[in-house]
VEXFIPA-839347 format. One record per residue: residue in three letters; z, y, x of N, C-alpha, C, CB in turn. Coordinates in steps of 0.02 Angstrom, whole numbers, plus 50000, padded with zeros to 5 digits. Atoms other than C-alpha are relative to their C-alpha. Glycine has a CB too. Layout:
ALAZYXZYXZYXZYX ...
//
This chain:
UNK500004994050041500005000050000500005006350043500605000049953 UNK499984994249955500405011850144499315001450030500514999050055 UNK500674999149972498685008750219499525003049949499724993350025 UNK500434997250053497835012550054500155007449988500114996049935 UNK499814993050008498815028750035499765004250059500765000649992 UNK500244996549940498385033750214499255000949998500214996150064 UNK500734999550005496545030050186499795005249948499694993149982 UNK500154995150052496535040350026500145007150024500414998649936 UNK499844993449973497365055050116499485002350050500694999950034 UNK500524998349951496105054550258499345001549965499904994250051 UNK500624998850037494655053450136500025006749964499894994349949 UNK499934993550033495305068450038499955005750050500675000449962 UNK500044994849948495495078450199499285000950023500454998150060 UNK500704999549980493685074550245499605004049948499694993050009 UNK500364996350051493055081050078500205007449999500124996949932 UNK499784993049998494085097050095499695003750059500765000450004 UNK500284996849941493305100450266499245000749997500194996050062 UNK500734999750004491515099250204499775007249988499754995449945 UNK500294993350008490355114250199499935001749926499325000450035 UNK500064997750069490315124550040499455005349996500675003049975 UNK500534995150010488885134949970500295007049994499584998249939 UNK499824992950004488995153849987499405003749971500225002950070 UNK500554996450032487955165149875499975007150028500095000249923 UNK500124993349971487245180349965499315002249976500034999950079 UNK500624997450025485895191249891499745005450048500085002849929 UNK500274995149954484785200450017499805006449964499414997150037 UNK500234993550024484435218949992499355001550038500545005650011 UNK500654999249968482585222050026499715007049990499514994849973 UNK500334993650001481585237750065499284998750021500355005250048 UNK500705001549986479695235150052499685005250047499604999649935 UNK500294994849957479285251850136500144998650073500295006949980 UNK499835001649931480195246550294499834992850018500745001250012 UNK500175007049987479715228250275500594995950024499444999550049 UNK499425003749977481485221850297500484998649943500365003950054 UNK499465001750045482905213450205500644999650041499864993349962 UNK499354999949968484745214950247500464995249963500305007150002 UNK499485004150031486105202050217500665001550034499824992450004 UNK499344998549976487955204850237500474994349981500265006749971 UNK499535005450012489265191150255500685002949980500074995550062 UNK499354997650025490715196550146500434994349975499895005149944 UNK499665005950026491305178750113500684998750032499574993950009 UNK499365001249966492755179150237499984993850043500554999449950 UNK500085005949958492075163650326499355000550039500004993649957 UNK500625000449962490755160050458499514995749960500114997150072 UNK500505003650040489125154250377499354999050038499875003849934 UNK500685001249978487415146950418499545001549942499904992750026 UNK500464998250054485955153950318499284998550017500085007449983 UNK500735000449997484145149350289499755005749957499734992949974 UNK500224993950035483305165650242499245000049995500265006350037 UNK500724999850010481575167350169499815006749968499764994149956 UNK500274993850029480605183450136499294998649977500025005850052 UNK500685000550023479035184350033499825006549965499904993949951 UNK500224993750029478025199249979499255000449994500265005850040 UNK500714998950011476335206649943499815006950025499824999149925 UNK500254993449979475295220650017499625003149942499544999350063 UNK500354996350052474355233649917499344996649981499885007350022 UNK500645003450012472725223749935500084992849978499575000350062 UNK499895006750026473535207549877500114994750053499444998149958 UNK499885004949948473855199150045500744998250002499775002750069 UNK499305002049997475445188750056500305001250070500074992649981 UNK499624999649937476765191950190500624995649991500215007550018 UNK499445004750004478085178750227500374999850067499754993049981 UNK499595001149940479495175850350500554995049982500315006750027 UNK499465004850009480785162050372500425000250062499724992849986 UNK499554999649943482305162950482500654996449986500135007450018 UNK499355003350003483895153350517500495004450038499974992750029 UNK499504995749968485435163850556500704997349990499955007149973 UNK499295001350007487265160850589500345006849996500284995750060 UNK499674993650011488325175050522500754999150002499775003249933 UNK499275000149997490125177750569500285004549945500265002250071 UNK499684995950052491375186250453499845007350010500764998850000 UNK500154992949997490825203950414499365001950036500565003550032 UNK500614998749962489175202350508499425001849954499824993950043 UNK500604998050036487555210550450499404997450039499975007849990 UNK500615002349969485835203250485499405003449966499934992349997 UNK500624997150025484115211350466499454995150014499865007050032 UNK500585004349992482555201050439499395004249982500054993649957 UNK500574995550010480875209750455499344996149997499975005250056 UNK500695002350001479065206350414499575006050020499794997149929 UNK500444994749976477635216150491499304999049972499995000250077 UNK500695000150023475915220550427499585003750052499935003349929 UNK500394997049946474575224150557499485005049975499664994650039 UNK500494995450028473445234050440500365006149972499574996549944 UNK499664993850021474065252050423499745002549933499915005350053 UNK500304997850064472895254850273500184995449942499255000550007 UNK499805004850052473695240450176500764999050003499624993150010 UNK499275000449995475565243850158500304994549957500315006649981 UNK499625004950039476835231150095500275003749938500574996750042 UNK499794996750062477185235349912500594996449966499425000549952 UNK499435003650029478405221649861500284995150051499784996249934 UNK499665004549952479675211249957500624997249966500185003850066 UNK499425003450029480935198449897500304995450053499814995949936 UNK499675004449953482215188649995500484995349966500375004150052 UNK499515004950024483235173049965500394997350060499654994149961 UNK499575002649947484685166350068500394994149973500485005550027 UNK499615006050016485375148750057500504999050056499544993749992 UNK499484999949949487035148850150500544994849986500315006950006 UNK499445004650003488425136450187500525002050051499774992750011 UNK499464998549952490115138550270499964995250058500694999449965 UNK499985004149940490375131750444500704996950004499845004250065 UNK499345003449995491755118950467500355002150063499914992449999 
//
C-alpha cells in the first residue's frame, strides 16, 4: 500500500510540473510591418509566433519565429517588403506559448 501511495504521489507531481498553455495576443502595426508580444504571465515561456499579412497589390507576407520570453520580456517580430510601391496594408499575428518547466 505504501508503494502504491508513493507511486501516486510521484505521478501527481509529474503532472503538476508539466507545461501549461499561455495566451498572448500580439499587437501588430502594418505600417511598420511588425508585431509585438509581451510576457505578462509571470513565468518564462516558449512561443511559436506566426505573422501573416497582405500588401496593397495583394501579395502575401509571412513570417514564423520561435522565441523564449522571460518574465516581463517584450519581443518584436518583423516582416519586410522589398517593393516600396507596394506597402503592407494588413498584418495579423498569432502566438502559441507554453510555460517552461
